[in-house]
SERO-4910 file (N, C-alpha, C, O; in steps of 0.05 Angstrom, whole numbers):
BEGIN
 pado doro    nc1    nc2    nc3   cac1   cac2   cac3    cc1    cc2    cc3    oc1    oc2    oc3
  Met    A   1487   2372   1303   1510   2379   1321   1514   2356   1341   1495   2347   1354
  Ala    A   1538   2347   1344   1544   2325   1362   1538   2333   1390   1544   2355   1399
  Arg    A   1527   2314   1405   1520   2319   1433   1545   2317   1450   1562   2299   1446
  Glu    A   1548   2335   1470   1571   2333   1488   1570   2307   1503   1549   2299   1513
  Pro    A   1593   2293   1505   1592   2268   1521   1587   2273   1550   1595   2293   1561
  Lys    A   1572   2255   1562   1565   2257   1590   1591   2255   1607   1608   2239   1602
  Thr    A   1592   2272   1628   1615   2270   1647   1613   2244   1662   1592   2237   1673
  Ile    A   1635   2229   1664   1637   2205   1679   1653   2211   1704   1677   2215   1702
  Arg    A   1640   2210   1727   1654   2216   1752   1664   2190   1765   1649   2172   1769
  Val    A   1690   2190   1771   1702   2166   1783   1714   2174   1810   1727   2194   1813
  Leu    A   1708   2157   1830   1720   2161   1857   1740   2139   1862   1734   2115   1860
  Gly    A   1765   2147   1868   1787   2128   1873   1792   2124   1903   1794   2143   1918
  Leu    A   1793   2099   1911   1798   2091   1939   1824   2076   1940   1827   2054   1928
  His    A   1843   2086   1955   1871   2076   1955   1874   2050   1971   1856   2041   1985
  Gly    A   1898   2039   1970   1906   2015   1985   1915   2022   2013   1920   2046   2019
  Met    A   1919   2002   2030   1927   2006   2057   1956   2017   2059   1974   2007   2045
  Gly    A   1960   2037   2076   1987   2048   2079   1995   2067   2057   2018   2075   2055
  Thr    A   1975   2076   2041   1981   2095   2020   1961   2119   2023   1955   2126   2046
  Ser    A   1952   2131   2002   1936   2155   2005   1923   2161   1978   1929   2149   1957
  Ala    A   1905   2181   1979   1893   2191   1954   1915   2202   1935   1914   2197   1911
  His    A   1934   2216   1946   1956   2227   1930   1972   2204   1916   1979   2207   1892
  Ile    A   1977   2183   1930   1992   2161   1919   1976   2146   1897   1987   2140   1876
  Leu    A   1950   2141   1902   1934   2128   1882   1931   2145   1857   1931   2135   1835
  Lys    A   1930   2171   1861   1929   2189   1838   1953   2185   1820   1952   2185   1796
  Ser    A   1977   2183   1833   2002   2178   1818   2002   2150   1806   2010   2147   1783
  Gln    A   1993   2130   1821   1994   2103   1811   1977   2099   1786   1984   2083   1768
  Thr    A   1955   2114   1784   1936   2111   1762   1940   2131   1739   1925   2131   1720
  Ala    A   1960   2149   1742   1963   2171   1723   1966   2162   1695   1955   2174   1676
  Ala    A   1982   2140   1690   1988   2132   1663   1963   2123   1648   1958   2132   1625
  Phe    A   1946   2106   1660   1922   2098   1645   1901   2119   1645   1885   2121   1626
  Arg    A   1900   2136   1666   1880   2157   1665   1885   2177   1643   1866   2189   1632
  Ser    A   1910   2181   1636   1917   2200   1615   1907   2190   1588   1905   2206   1569
  Arg    A   1901   2165   1585   1890   2154   1560   1860   2157   1557   1849   2153   1536
  Leu    A   1847   2165   1579   1818   2167   1578   1809   2194   1567   1823   2214   1569
  Pro    A   1785   2195   1555   1774   2220   1545   1771   2241   1567   1769   2234   1590
  Pro    A   1769   2266   1560   1767   2288   1580   1741   2288   1595   1739   2302   1616
  Asn    A   1721   2273   1586   1696   2273   1601   1698   2255   1626   1679   2254   1642
  Phe    A   1720   2240   1629   1725   2225   1654   1738   2243   1674   1759   2255   1669
  Thr    A   1726   2246   1697   1737   2263   1719   1742   2245   1743   1726   2226   1748
  Phe    A   1763   2250   1758   1771   2233   1780   1773   2249   1806   1785   2270   1808
  Asp    A   1761   2238   1827   1765   2247   1854   1779   2225   1870   1774   2201   1864
  Phe    A   1796   2232   1888   1810   2212   1904   1806   2219   1934   1811   2242   1942
  Arg    A   1798   2200   1949   1792   2205   1977   1812   2191   1995   1821   2169   1989
  Asp    A   1820   2205   2017   1837   2193   2037   1821   2176   2057   1799   2183   2065
  Gly    A   1833   2153   2065   1822   2138   2087   1824   2152   2113   1840   2171   2116
  Pro    A   1809   2144   2134   1808   2159   2159   1829   2152   2179   1833   2167   2198
  Phe    A   1844   2130   2175   1862   2121   2196   1891   2123   2187   1898   2116   2164
  Ser    A   1908   2134   2204   1937   2134   2199   1948   2106   2205   1940   2093   2224
  Thr    A   1967   2096   2189   1978   2070   2192   2007   2069   2182   2017   2089   2173
  Thr    A   2019   2046   2185   2046   2042   2175   2047   2046   2145   2030   2036   2131
  Pro    A   2067   2060   2135   2069   2063   2106   2071   2036   2091   2085   2018   2100
  Ala    A   2057   2033   2069   2063   2010   2052   2092   2012   2044   2102   2033   2037
  Pro    A   2106   1989   2044   2135   1989   2039   2143   2005   2015   2131   2003   1993
  Ala    A   2163   2022   2018   2175   2039   1998   2159   2065   1992   2170   2083   1980
  Thr    A   2134   2066   2000   2118   2090   1993   2128   2114   2008   2126   2136   1998
  Asp    A   2139   2110   2032   2149   2133   2047   2176   2143   2036   2184   2166   2041
  Ile    A   2189   2126   2019   2213   2135   2006   2207   2149   1980   2220   2168   1972
  Ile    A   2188   2138   1966   2181   2148   1939   2163   2172   1939   2166   2191   1923
  Phe    A   2144   2173   1959   2124   2194   1959   2126   2210   1985   2132   2200   2006
  Glu    A   2121   2236   1982   2116   2252   2006   2086   2253   2010   2071   2268   1996
  Ser    A   2076   2237   2029   2048   2234   2032   2041   2223   2059   2059   2212   2073
  Arg    A   2017   2226   2068   2007   2212   2091   2003   2182   2084   2003   2175   2060
  His    A   2001   2165   2104   1998   2137   2099   1973   2127   2115   1973   2128   2140
  Leu    A   1953   2119   2100   1926   2117   2111   1913   2090   2105   1923   2075   2089
  Ala    A   1891   2085   2118   1876   2060   2114   1846   2065   2118   1838   2084   2131
  Trp    A   1830   2047   2106   1801   2048   2110   1793   2035   2136   1773   2043   2148
  Trp    A   1808   2015   2145   1806   2004   2171   1833   1992   2179   1850   1988   2161
  Leu    A   1837   1988   2204   1863   1978   2214   1862   1948   2217   1841   1936   2220
  Leu    A   1886   1936   2217   1888   1907   2222   1888   1901   2251   1898   1918   2267
  Pro    A   1878   1878   2260   1865   1858   2243   1838   1867   2232   1824   1882   2246
  Thr    A   1831   1858   2209   1805   1865   2197   1782   1854   2213   1782   1830   2219
  Thr    A   1763   1871   2220   1739   1863   2234   1714   1872   2219   1715   1890   2203
  Val    A   1692   1858   2225   1667   1867   2213   1660   1895   2222   1650   1911   2205
  Ala    A   1665   1902   2247   1659   1929   2256   1675   1950   2241   1664   1971   2234
  Gly    A   1700   1944   2236   1716   1963   2220   1707   1966   2192   1706   1988   2181
  Ile    A   1699   1944   2180   1688   1945   2152   1663   1961   2151   1659   1977   2133
  Arg    A   1644   1956   2170   1618   1970   2169   1622   2000   2175   1607   2016   2164
  Asp    A   1641   2007   2192   1647   2035   2197   1656   2048   2171   1649   2071   2164
  Ala    A   1673   2033   2156   1682   2044   2130   1660   2047   2110   1660   2066   2095
  His    A   1640   2029   2111   1617   2032   2093   1601   2057   2100   1593   2072   2082
  Arg    A   1597   2062   2126   1582   2086   2134   1598   2111   2126   1585   2131   2117
  Ala    A   1624   2110   2129   1640   2134   2120   1638   2138   2090   1637   2161   2081
  Leu    A   1638   2116   2075   1634   2119   2046   1607   2130   2039   1605   2148   2022
  Asp    A   1586   2121   2052   1560   2132   2048   1559   2162   2053   1547   2178   2038
  Ala    A   1572   2170   2075   1572   2199   2082   1587   2215   2061   1578   2237   2054
  Tyr    A   1609   2204   2050   1623   2218   2029   1607   2220   2003   1606   2241   1990
  Leu    A   1592   2198   1997   1575   2199   1973   1553   2219   1977   1545   2232   1958
  Asp    A   1542   2221   2001   1521   2241   2007   1531   2269   2001   1517   2285   1989
  Glu    A   1556   2274   2009   1566   2302   2007   1578   2308   1980   1576   2331   1971
  His    A   1591   2289   1968   1606   2294   1943   1596   2280   1918   1605   2286   1896
  Gly    A   1577   2262   1921   1567   2247   1899   1547   2263   1882   1542   2286   1887
  Pro    A   1534   2250   1862   1538   2221   1856   1563   2216   1839   1573   2234   1824
  Phe    A   1573   2192   1841   1595   2182   1824   1584   2160   1806   1566   2145   1814
  Asp    A   1595   2158   1783   1588   2137   1764   1603   2111   1769   1592   2089   1768
  Ile    A   1629   2113   1775   1647   2090   1778   1662   2094   1804   1672   2115   1810
  Leu    A   1665   2072   1819   1684   2071   1842   1707   2053   1834   1703   2032   1823
  Met    A   1731   2063   1839   1756   2049   1831   1773   2045   1856   1778   2064   1871
  Gly    A   1781   2020   1861   1798   2015   1884   1823   2000   1877   1824   1985   1858
  Phe    A   1843   2004   1894   1868   1989   1893   1871   1975   1920   1869   1988   1941
  Ser    A   1876   1949   1919   1881   1933   1943   1859   1936   1964   1837   1927   1960
  Gln    A   1865   1949   1987   1844   1951   2008   1821   1967   1998   1798   1963   2007
  Gly    A   1825   1986   1979   1803   2000   1967   1783   1981   1953   1759   1986   1953
  Cys    A   1794   1960   1941   1776   1939   1929   1760   1925   1950   1736   1920   1946
  Ser    A   1772   1920   1973   1758   1906   1995   1735   1924   2005   1713   1913   2011
  Leu    A   1739   1950   2006   1718   1968   2015   1695   1968   1995   1672   1965   2003
  Ile    A   1701   1971   1970   1680   1973   1949   1665   1947   1947   1640   1947   1946
  Ser    A   1679   1925   1945   1666   1899   1941   1649   1891   1964   1627   1880   1961
  Ser    A   1659   1895   1989   1643   1888   2012   1618   1906   2014   1597   1897   2022
  Tyr    A   1622   1931   2008   1599   1950   2007   1577   1940   1989   1554   1941   1996
  Leu    A   1585   1930   1966   1565   1921   1946   1552   1895   1955   1528   1892   1951
  Leu    A   1566   1877   1968   1554   1852   1977   1535   1857   2000   1513   1845   2001
  Tyr    A   1542   1875   2018   1523   1881   2040   1498   1895   2028   1476   1891   2037
  His    A   1502   1912   2008   1479   1924   1995   1461   1903   1983   1437   1905   1985
  Ala    A   1473   1883   1969   1457   1862   1957   1441   1847   1978   1418   1839   1972
  Arg    A   1452   1843   2001   1438   1828   2022   1418   1844   2037   1396   1834   2044
  Glu    A   1424   1870   2042   1407   1885   2061   1386   1903   2048   1366   1910   2061
  Lys    A   1390   1910   2023   1370   1927   2009   1349   1910   1995   1354   1887   1988
  Pro    A   1325   1921   1992   1304   1907   1977   1313   1899   1949   1328   1913   1936
  Ala    A   1304   1876   1940   1312   1866   1913   1306   1887   1892   1285   1899   1892
  Gly    A   1326   1891   1874   1322   1910   1853   1331   1938   1860   1331   1956   1843
  Thr    A   1340   1943   1885   1349   1970   1893   1377   1974   1882   1396   1959   1888
  Ala    A   1380   1994   1865   1406   1999   1852   1426   2010   1872   1419   2026   1890
  Pro    A   1451   2002   1871   1472   2015   1887   1475   2044   1880   1463   2054   1861
  Arg    A   1492   2058   1895   1495   2087   1892   1515   2094   1870   1521   2118   1867
  Phe    A   1526   2075   1856   1543   2080   1833   1537   2058   1813   1524   2038   1820
  Lys    A   1548   2060   1789   1539   2043   1767   1559   2023   1757   1551   2004   1743
  Ala    A   1584   2026   1765   1605   2007   1756   1628   2009   1776   1630   2027   1792
  Ala    A   1646   1988   1775   1668   1988   1793   1693   1978   1779   1691   1961   1760
  Val    A   1716   1988   1787   1742   1980   1776   1758   1970   1800   1764   1985   1819
  Phe    A   1766   1944   1799   1781   1932   1821   1809   1926   1811   1813   1912   1791
  Ile    A   1829   1937   1825   1857   1933   1818   1872   1919   1840   1876   1931   1862
  Cys    A   1880   1895   1836   1897   1880   1854   1885   1878   1882   1899   1884   1902
  Gly    A   1860   1871   1884   1847   1869   1910   1825   1849   1911   1814   1842   1890
  Gly    A   1817   1841   1935   1796   1821   1938   1777   1828   1961   1778   1850   1971
  Leu    A   1760   1809   1967   1740   1813   1988   1752   1805   2015   1767   1786   2017
  Pro    A   1745   1819   2037   1753   1811   2063   1737   1786   2072   1712   1787   2072
  Leu    A   1750   1765   2081   1737   1741   2088   1719   1745   2113   1698   1732   2115
  Ala    A   1726   1764   2130   1709   1770   2153   1681   1779   2145   1661   1772   2157
  Ala    A   1680   1794   2123   1654   1803   2113   1638   1780   2102   1614   1778   2106
  Leu    A   1651   1762   2087   1637   1739   2076   1625   1722   2099   1602   1713   2097
  Glu    A   1641   1717   2120   1630   1701   2142   1606   1716   2155   1586   1703   2162
  Asp    A   1608   1742   2158   1586   1757   2170   1561   1755   2153   1539   1757   2163
  Leu    A   1565   1752   2127   1542   1750   2108   1532   1721   2106   1515   1715   2089
  Gly    A   1543   1703   2122   1533   1676   2122   1547   1656   2104   1538   1633   2101
  Val    A   1569   1664   2092   1584   1647   2074   1602   1629   2092   1616   1639   2110
  His    A   1603   1603   2085   1621   1585   2099   1649   1590   2088   1654   1586   2064
  Val    A   1667   1598   2105   1695   1604   2097   1713   1583   2110   1719   1585   2134
  Pro    A   1720   1562   2096   1736   1540   2107   1763   1550   2117   1773   1571   2109
  Glu    A   1775   1534   2135   1802   1541   2145   1822   1542   2122   1841   1558   2124
  Arg    A   1819   1526   2101   1837   1527   2079   1837   1555   2066   1858   1566   2059
  Ala    A   1813   1566   2062   1811   1593   2051   1825   1614   2069   1839   1632   2059
  Lys    A   1821   1611   2095   1834   1630   2113   1864   1627   2113   1879   1646   2114
  Ser    A   1873   1602   2111   1902   1597   2110   1915   1609   2084   1936   1621   2086
  Ile    A   1901   1605   2062   1911   1617   2037   1912   1647   2039   1931   1660   2030
  Asp    A   1891   1659   2050   1889   1688   2053   1912   1698   2070   1925   1718   2063
  Ala    A   1917   1685   2092   1939   1693   2110   1966   1690   2097   1984   1707   2099
  Thr    A   1970   1667   2083   1996   1662   2071   2002   1682   2048   2024   1692   2046
  Thr    A   1982   1688   2032   1986   1707   2010   1992   1735   2021   2007   1750   2009
  Gly    A   1979   1742   2043   1985   1767   2056   2014   1769   2065   2027   1790   2062
  Lys    A   2024   1747   2077   2052   1747   2086   2071   1748   2062   2092   1762   2063
  Leu    A   2065   1734   2041   2081   1734   2017   2083   1763   2005   2104   1772   1996
  Leu    A   2060   1776   2005   2060   1803   1994   2077   1822   2011   2092   1838   2000
  Arg    A   2075   1819   2037   2092   1836   2054   2121   1831   2050   2137   1849   2049
  Ala    A   2129   1805   2046   2157   1799   2041   2166   1811   2015   2188   1822   2013
  Arg    A   2149   1810   1994   2157   1821   1968   2160   1852   1970   2180   1863   1960
  Thr    A   2141   1865   1982   2141   1894   1983   2164   1904   2002   2175   1925   1997
  Glu    A   2170   1889   2023   2193   1897   2040   2219   1894   2024   2237   1911   2028
  Ala    A   2221   1874   2007   2245   1872   1990   2247   1896   1971   2269   1907   1966
  Leu    A   2224   1904   1961   2223   1928   1944   2232   1953   1959   2246   1970   1948
  Ala    A   2224   1955   1984   2232   1978   2001   2262   1979   2005   2274   2000   2005
  Arg    A   2274   1955   2009   2303   1955   2012   2317   1964   1987   2338   1978   1989
  Leu    A   2307   1957   1964   2319   1967   1939   2316   1997   1936   2334   2011   1927
  Ala    A   2292   2007   1945   2288   2036   1943   2307   2051   1961   2315   2073   1955
  Glu    A   2314   2039   1984   2332   2052   2003   2361   2051   1993   2377   2069   1999
  Asp    A   2368   2031   1977   2395   2028   1967   2394   2021   1937   2397   1998   1929
  Pro    A   2391   2041   1920   2388   2037   1891   2413   2023   1879   2411   2012   1857
  Ser    A   2435   2023   1893   2459   2009   1882   2455   1979   1879   2469   1966   1864
  Gln    A   2435   1968   1893   2429   1940   1891   2414   1933   1865   2412   1910   1857
  Val    A   2403   1953   1853   2386   1949   1829   2403   1943   1805   2422   1959   1799
  Thr    A   2398   1922   1791   2412   1915   1766   2393   1916   1742   2369   1915   1745
  Arg    A   2405   1919   1719   2389   1921   1694   2371   1897   1691   2380   1874   1694
  Gly    A   2345   1901   1686   2327   1879   1682   2316   1867   1707   2300   1848   1706
  Met    A   2324   1878   1731   2315   1866   1756   2284   1870   1759   2274   1891   1752
  Asp    A   2271   1849   1768   2242   1849   1772   2237   1838   1800   2241   1815   1805
  Asn    A   2228   1855   1818   2223   1847   1846   2202   1825   1847   2200   1811   1868
  Trp    A   2186   1822   1827   2164   1803   1827   2171   1777   1812   2154   1760   1808
  Ser    A   2196   1775   1802   2202   1753   1784   2203   1725   1797   2198   1705   1784
  Asp    A   2208   1724   1823   2209   1698   1837   2180   1689   1843   2168   1700   1862
  Val    A   2170   1670   1828   2143   1661   1832   2142   1633   1845   2121   1620   1845
  Ser    A   2165   1623   1855   2167   1596   1864   2149   1590   1888   2140   1567   1891
  Asp    A   2144   1610   1905   2128   1605   1929   2099   1615   1927   2085   1615   1946
  Leu    A   2091   1623   1903   2063   1632   1900   2044   1609   1901   2051   1586   1894
  Leu    A   2019   1614   1910   2000   1593   1914   1981   1590   1890   1961   1575   1892
  His    A   1986   1603   1868   1968   1602   1846   1984   1598   1820   2008   1603   1818
  Asp    A   1969   1589   1800   1979   1588   1772   1960   1604   1755   1938   1595   1750
  Pro    A   1968   1628   1746   1950   1645   1731   1941   1632   1704   1922   1642   1692
  Glu    A   1954   1611   1696   1947   1598   1671   1925   1577   1675   1914   1567   1655
  Arg    A   1919   1571   1700   1899   1550   1706   1877   1561   1723   1882   1569   1746
  Ala    A   1853   1561   1713   1830   1571   1728   1821   1549   1748   1817   1526   1739
  Pro    A   1818   1555   1773   1809   1535   1792   1780   1528   1788   1765   1543   1776
  Glu    A   1772   1504   1796   1744   1496   1794   1727   1512   1813   1736   1520   1834
  Gln    A   1702   1516   1805   1684   1533   1821   1679   1523   1849   1672   1538   1867
  Arg    A   1681   1497   1852   1677   1486   1879   1700   1490   1898   1698   1485   1922
  Asp    A   1723   1499   1887   1746   1504   1904   1763   1527   1892   1784   1522   1880
  Val    A   1753   1551   1896   1768   1575   1887   1785   1585   1910   1777   1603   1925
  Phe    A   1808   1573   1913   1826   1580   1935   1812   1577   1962   1814   1594   1979
  Gly    A   1797   1555   1964   1783   1549   1989   1754   1556   1991   1740   1547   2008
  Leu    A   1744   1573   1973   1716   1581   1972   1700   1564   1952   1710   1560   1930
  Asp    A   1677   1555   1960   1660   1538   1943   1638   1556   1930   1619   1563   1944
  Phe    A   1642   1563   1905   1622   1580   1892   1598   1565   1882   1579   1578   1873
  Thr    A   1598   1539   1883   1574   1524   1875   1553   1525   1897   1530   1519   1892
  Thr    A   1561   1533   1922   1542   1534   1944   1539   1563   1954   1528   1568   1976
  Met    A   1549   1582   1939   1548   1610   1948   1519   1620   1948   1505   1615   1929
  Pro    A   1511   1635   1968   1483   1646   1969   1478   1662   1943   1494   1679   1936
  Pro    A   1456   1657   1930   1451   1669   1903   1447   1699   1904   1450   1713   1884
  Asp    A   1440   1710   1927   1436   1739   1928   1462   1755   1931   1463   1779   1926
  Leu    A   1484   1741   1938   1509   1754   1941   1524   1756   1914   1543   1742   1909
  Arg    A   1514   1774   1898   1525   1779   1871   1529   1809   1867   1515   1826   1878
  Ile    A   1550   1815   1852   1555   1842   1843   1546   1843   1814   1559   1832   1796
  Arg    A   1524   1857   1808   1511   1855   1782   1518   1878   1764   1510   1877   1740
  Met    A   1532   1898   1773   1539   1920   1756   1564   1913   1739   1577   1893   1745
  Pro    A   1569   1928   1718   1594   1923   1703   1619   1928   1720   1620   1947   1735
  Thr    A   1638   1910   1717   1663   1912   1733   1687   1906   1716   1686   1892   1696
  Val    A   1709   1919   1724   1736   1913   1712   1753   1902   1735   1752   1912   1757
  His    A   1767   1880   1729   1785   1868   1748   1813   1867   1736   1818   1853   1717
  Val    A   1831   1882   1748   1859   1883   1739   1876   1867   1759   1877   1874   1783
  Leu    A   1888   1845   1749   1903   1827   1766   1932   1827   1756   1938   1835   1734
  Gly    A   1950   1818   1774   1978   1815   1766   1986   1786   1770   1984   1776   1793
  Ala    A   1995   1773   1750   2001   1744   1751   2022   1738   1773   2022   1716   1784
  Lys    A   2040   1757   1779   2061   1753   1799   2053   1764   1826   2070   1764   1844
  Asp    A   2029   1774   1829   2020   1785   1854   2013   1762   1873   1996   1746   1866
  Pro    A   2025   1761   1897   2017   1740   1916   1988   1740   1923   1976   1720   1930
  Arg    A   1975   1764   1920   1947   1766   1927   1928   1761   1903   1904   1766   1904
  Trp    A   1939   1750   1882   1923   1742   1859   1899   1725   1866   1877   1729   1856
  Pro    A   1902   1705   1885   1879   1689   1892   1855   1705   1902   1832   1699   1895
  Ala    A   1860   1725   1919   1839   1742   1929   1825   1758   1907   1801   1760   1906
  Ala    A   1841   1768   1888   1830   1783   1866   1813   1765   1848   1792   1773   1838
  Tyr    A   1822   1740   1844   1807   1721   1828   1781   1714   1842   1760   1711   1829
  Gln    A   1782   1710   1868   1757   1703   1883   1737   1726   1879   1713   1720   1873
  Leu    A   1745   1751   1882   1727   1773   1878   1714   1772   1851   1690   1777   1849
  Ala    A   1729   1767   1830   1717   1766   1803   1694   1746   1801   1676   1750   1785
  Gln    A   1695   1724   1817   1675   1704   1815   1648   1713   1826   1627   1701   1820
  Phe    A   1647   1735   1841   1622   1746   1851   1609   1764   1831   1587   1774   1836
  Cys    A   1622   1770   1809   1613   1791   1791   1601   1779   1765   1613   1762   1752
  Asp    A   1577   1789   1758   1563   1779   1735   1571   1791   1708   1570   1778   1688
  Lys    A   1581   1815   1709   1587   1830   1684   1616   1839   1684   1622   1863   1681
  Lys    A   1634   1820   1688   1662   1826   1692   1678   1826   1667   1673   1812   1648
  Arg    A   1699   1843   1667   1720   1843   1648   1746   1840   1663   1752   1856   1681
  Val    A   1761   1819   1657   1785   1812   1673   1810   1816   1655   1811   1807   1632
  Tyr    A   1829   1829   1666   1855   1834   1652   1878   1828   1671   1879   1840   1693
  Asp    A   1896   1811   1663   1920   1806   1679   1944   1820   1665   1951   1814   1643
  His    A   1956   1839   1680   1978   1855   1668   2004   1840   1670   2024   1850   1659
  Gly    A   2005   1817   1683   2029   1801   1683   2050   1809   1704   2070   1795   1707
  Gly    A   2045   1830   1719   2064   1839   1739   2057   1831   1767   2044   1810   1771
  Gly    A   2064   1848   1786   2059   1842   1814   2036   1858   1826   2017   1864   1812
  His    A   2038   1865   1851   2018   1880   1865   2023   1910   1859   2033   1925   1876
  Glu    A   2014   1918   1836   2022   1944   1825   2005   1950   1801   1989   1934   1791
  Ile    A   2009   1975   1791   1997   1983   1765   2020   1991   1747   2029   2014   1748
  Pro    A   2030   1972   1731   2053   1979   1713   2046   2002   1695   2023   2006   1686
  Arg    A   2066   2019   1689   2062   2042   1672   2068   2037   1643   2070   2056   1627
  Leu    A   2072   2012   1636   2077   2005   1608   2054   2014   1591   2031   2013   1599
  Ser    A   2060   2023   1567   2039   2033   1549   2018   2012   1543   1994   2018   1543
  Val    A   2026   1987   1539   2007   1966   1533   1987   1962   1556   1964   1956   1552
  Val    A   1997   1964   1581   1980   1961   1604   1962   1985   1607   1938   1981   1611
  Ser    A   1973   2008   1605   1956   2033   1607   1934   2034   1586   1912   2041   1592
  Asp    A   1941   2027   1562   1922   2027   1540   1899   2007   1546   1876   2013   1541
  Lys    A   1906   1983   1556   1886   1963   1560   1867   1970   1583   1843   1967   1581
  Ile    A   1879   1980   1605   1861   1988   1628   1843   2010   1619   1819   2010   1626
  Ala    A   1853   2030   1605   1836   2052   1596   1814   2042   1578   1791   2051   1579
  Glu    A   1821   2023   1560   1801   2011   1542   1778   1998   1558   1755   2001   1552
  Leu    A   1785   1983   1579   1765   1969   1595   1748   1988   1611   1724   1984   1614
  Val    A   1760   2009   1621   1745   2029   1636   1725   2043   1617   1702   2048   1625
  Glu    A   1733   2049   1593   1715   2061   1574   1692   2041   1567   1669   2049   1563
  Glu    A   1698   2016   1565   1678   1995   1559   1656   1995   1580   1633   1994   1574
  Val    A   1664   1994   1606   1644   1993   1627   1628   2019   1628   1605   2018   1635
  Ala    A   1641   2041   1622   1627   2066   1621   1605   2066   1600   1583   2075   1604
  Arg    A   1612   2055   1576   1592   2053   1555   1569   2034   1563   1546   2040   1558
  Glu    A   1577   2012   1576   1556   1993   1584   1537   2004   1605   1513   2001   1603
  Met    A   1548   2018   1625   1531   2029   1646   1513   2051   1635   1490   2055   1644
  Gln    A   1523   2066   1615   1506   2087   1603   1484   2075   1587   1462   2085   1586
  Gly    A   1490   2052   1574   1469   2038   1559   1447   2028   1577   1424   2029   1570
  Glu    A   1455   2018   1600   1436   2008   1619   1418   2030   1631   1396   2025   1639
  Gly    A   1430   2054   1632   1415   2076   1644   1396   2090   1626   1382   2108   1634
  Lys    A   1395   2082   1600   1378   2096   1581   1349   2089   1586   1331   2098   1571
***
C-alpha cells in the first residue's frame, strides 16, 4: 500500500505595503499546481505602512511591513525575534516563502543564524523560496561585510526605479481607460541597471565582492529564486542567490510581480516540488 505523502508546511511572508491576504492571492496560480500535501500559512507583518502602489485599489486589505523605512539593523533584528516567536507558536514549517521584503526577512534571518549559532546547527526550517527580493545591505554591514558605496548607490537607485514603475501601475489602475491592448508596465527597460542575459563577475556583483565574502555567511539549505528580468530590483535578487549553495534560479521575464501565466505557474510549482523532495531526502 502506498505511503501517504508527508505534509509540507509552507509559511508565506509578504512584501512591504501588502499583507498575508495579498500574498495569498499573488501566489494562488502556482500554488494550485502543487499536490494537496502542500499546506500554506500566511502571516501579517506587525507594522502598518503606506500601501504598495495599486494594492489599495485592487485589494481590500491592510497594508503592512516587517519593518519600516529607513531599514535599520534594529528593525531587522526585531523582525527576526518576531519570526522566532511565530515559529514557536505555529511551527514547525518546512519551507519559508517570501516576496520582496519577505525575502529580506528570511535571508537575513538565515545569515544571522549562520553567524551566531554553533557550526552545524540546523535552521528552524528546511528550504526557502525567494520571489523578487534580496538581502538588506544594513544586515550585511552589521555582519562584517564590506558594502562599497557603489553597492549602496545601486540599491538606492533600483529602489527608486521600482517605486516609479509601481506608481505608474497605480495610475493605470485608477484610470483603466489608459490601458491599451498589449500594454506592459514593465516593458521600458532603458533605465535598468542590469542585463539579465549577462552574469556579473563574482568580484563585482552589483557592487558586492563575493570573492572576499566571509565563508560562514552561506545559506546551505535548498532554495528557489524567482526573478523578473524587467524588475528594477533584479540586482538585489541576483545578489541574494550568490549566498546560496543549493539554489534553483528561474527568471519569469516580467517585472516585480508573480505573473499568472500557465508557463510561469507550472515552473514555479515544479521548482517548489524539487526543493521539497531534496529537503526530504536530506532529512532521511
